[in-house]
N, C-alpha and C positions, 0 to 999 in steps of 0.2 A: 456446577460440577465442573472442579481441578483437572486437572487430566492430563495424561505425560505418550509419546506417542515418535517413536524412529526416523531420523531421515540418517541419511550415511550415516550411523552410525554413530550420530546427533543425539541424543533428548533432549525434542522442545515442546516448551509449559505450554497448555491452551487454556481456552473456561471454555466448557460447551457449556448449554444451550440449551439446556430439552423448556418449551410448550407444554404447556398441562391438556390434558385431553385423552383422547384416546391419539395415538402413535400406526405408522408410520408415517412419518412428514417430510418435509425439500427439504432441502442440508445449503445455509450456507455453509461460506468458505471468506475469507474474512482476510486482506493487507493492508497493512498501511503507509502511514504518514514515514517520510525519512528519522529514524530518530526512534522514533512508538515505541511503546510500547505498550503492549494486549490491555491493557485496564486506566487506558487515552483513550484513542478514535476509534479506534477497530472497538475495541469494551465499546462505548456509546450505540454501534448503530449495532452492533452486534447484537445487543440488550433489545437495541427496539425491530425490530426484523423475531424477534424470537414469540414479541408482543401480537405479531402479525400469524406467527405459526408457522414458522418456519425454524429449525434445528441447525444453530446458529454454530460457531468454532472462530472463536479470537484467540488468536499466538504469536512468542510470541519467538522470532524468528533468530534463526541462529546464527548466536556472535552476541544478539541483544537478549532485558531484560534475562528475563527466568532458565533459558533456554542453556546447554551446553553451545561450544566454538572458540575456537581464536584465529585471531584475536577480536578480544572482546570488541564492541560497541566499530564493530568495520561491515560495512556496508558490501555484499556479495552479490550483486544482482543472479549470479549460475545460482548460486547454494539455495539463494530467497525459491527460486524453481524448482527446486528438491524439493523444496521442503513445503510448498502446498500443492507439487504430487504427494507425498507422504500424506497431509494432509486433506488431501480427496481419499485418498482410500483409505486413514483411517477412517473417516467423518463414511463409510460405506460400506462400515463392516460391524458399525451400530447400532443395532435393534432399532432405535427411534427412528430409522432415517429410512427413506424410501434408496437404496443405490444407483439406480437412471434414473433421478431425477438429487441433481445438482449440481449449486451456480455457483458461482464466485464472483465478488463485490471485492472489489479497488480503493477509497480516500487516498488520496495524495500524490506521494509518491507509488504505493498501494494500484493506483490504476493503472501505467501500465503496465506494472508487473502479470495481471490480474488478466487486461490486456494480453497482453503474449503471451501469458502461461494456456491461458483458453479456448486458445487459438488451434495453439496444438498437441489439446485432452479429449482426447475423443467423448473422454467420462465428465467433460462438462459440456451441460446445456446453452448452458447464458449468462452472459460476462452485465457487469454496473458498472460504472467509474464516479466515483460524484471527486468536488472537484480535480482531477484526478492531471495528475504531472504525465503529459508521457512526450518518456525521450525520444530524443535523439539526435546522433553528432553534428548531424547535418544542420541543426534550430542554436546545437550550445553554438559551435564556433561560429556564426555570427556577430555575437555581445563578447564576445572577446576577444585580446591574442594566443591564440589554440594550442598553438607551438611552444608560444613559452611556459602554455598551462601547462599542458602535456613531460616541458621537459622539467620543470619544479619539484613534478610529481615521479619522471623520473630517478633524478640528485634522493629526493625521500628512499625511494623500495629500492633504493642500494647501498644504501648506510645499510637498511633495516638486511638485507639480505650478506650485507657486512658485518652479519652478529653482529647491528647497534638495536639498543630499544622502539620496540610500534611511538610510530610520532606520535601525537596526539594535539585536536586541538579544543577548541571551544566549541559545544552542539552549538549557541545560540548567545546572543553577545548586542545588548541593548547598544553598543557605538564602538566596542574594539574588535577586534579579528573572529571571527566568530565562522562554522559552514555556511549559518545562515545566517547569519548579523542583520541586525537594523531592530529599531522597536516593532513589529510584529510583527516576527519572532520569539520574544524572549516578549511579550507579552502572554502564548500561551503557556511554552516550558517553559517560560524562568519565572511567574509568580505557579500564583492554586490552580488557578485555571489545571494546570498538565503532572500539577503534585501528584508524581507514585514513587512511592520508598524500588520500583522495581530500572528506576530509570536516574542516566547523571549529563550531568550533562559538557559532556564530550563524544568525543567521535575520531577513530584515524582522518591522521591526513588524506593516506592515500586512499577513502571513502568518498570522494571531492573528486578523483580521480574515476570514478564506474560510477559516479552522473552525469557526468560530459562526455564518457566516453559508448556505455549500455544504449542500445538501437532496441526502444519495449513501443517504438512504434509500427515499426512493423509488424507488430500483430496485428493491426489493421489489415495489412492487406491479407491475412492468409485468416480469420473467424469466418466469415461465409460456412455456409448459409446460417452460423451460428446469431441466436437474439442479439443485439451486443442495446443498453441505454449509455448514453452519458449526462449527467448533472452535473452545469459545473454555472457561480456564479459569473453575472455579464462582466465587472472588478476584479481580478487576480494577479496580484503584480509578481506574485514563487512559481502561480501553476499558469501562467495564460489562456484567457479564451479564444485566443490565436488557434495554438498549439489544441484546443478541448477539437476546436473547430476542424484541425483537419483529422483529426480523425475519425471527426465525425463524414467526412466526406470519401475518406479514404474506408471505411466500413459496405461495405455490401448490406441494404437491405435483409431483412427486420429490426429497423434498427430505426431509437428516436433521440430525440436531444432536448434534454428541457433544463432552460436558460432559467435561472433563480437574481430575484434584485441584491447579489451579497451584495457589501462593497472592501471585502478584506476574504483575502484566500479562510483565517480560520475564521472568519463567520460561519462556514462549515465544518468545525473544528464540533461547538457544543451551543453555538447561538442560534438560538428563536426569537425571528421562525424558521428559519432557515435550515436547520437538523430534519425536526418535520413537512417543513415540504419536498424534502431531497429522500427522508423516508417512507415518506408519500408517491413522488414516483416514482421508488422503486421498486412500493413495495403493490404498484400497480402493473409493471414491470411484468417483477416474476406470477403474481399473480393468474396476469395471459399465456407471458409466455415458457414455469416448469412450473 
């Protein structure tokens, strides 16, 4: 069912999936890929885990999809954490949900947000990250001219601060400039695979600054003693296996890491057998710890 709830005065739109049978049930909140909306990756995993007996909530973060917020299609790291908090509050208010049995599941960029959120949210009992991006500035600056990048984004933001329009760039492009350039992101978002009436192929230029400055990896240092699951492909050009390994090493027990024989990051978005393998691993872990 389509639902709405509030976060910081903004209306957020979501899809609540309730399994058949007698409740209440444990609840799961989902957060997903950069630029993603709820009827893409998070919706797929929410549907599959609802089939396993969990009440699931996939929703559009502020500025994205059907949810409120300005500027449109802008990455707001702190806002996303607030959205997750409001989503947990909403789930706990539902009669179909056991309020003390709430987990958070993050896919792609959402993996890092989910881990950081769970680390500081006592109402969340378990974290699962699938093909997660565990961003931190230390890793980001090693692969670019970091100060030059920051200077470029400062110029963009100064123009906007002085009254100029919000500047946008394509979200994906096979060959041209984009926030996520290259054939692989385009193969999902630029084709029918990721088609959604609520997704547009643009993102604010300043969103990329947020990606290279946010520290979600720190959540691994504070999550204990909550159980943590990391599911990741052995080959991933966009959310590195090394990042998943670092997050796992920094986590304390109880924890589990599951490696899947995927060759592309987007394999875990919608391709079989990888989605089923990820759902199986997540379902097994949640059954044990939630």
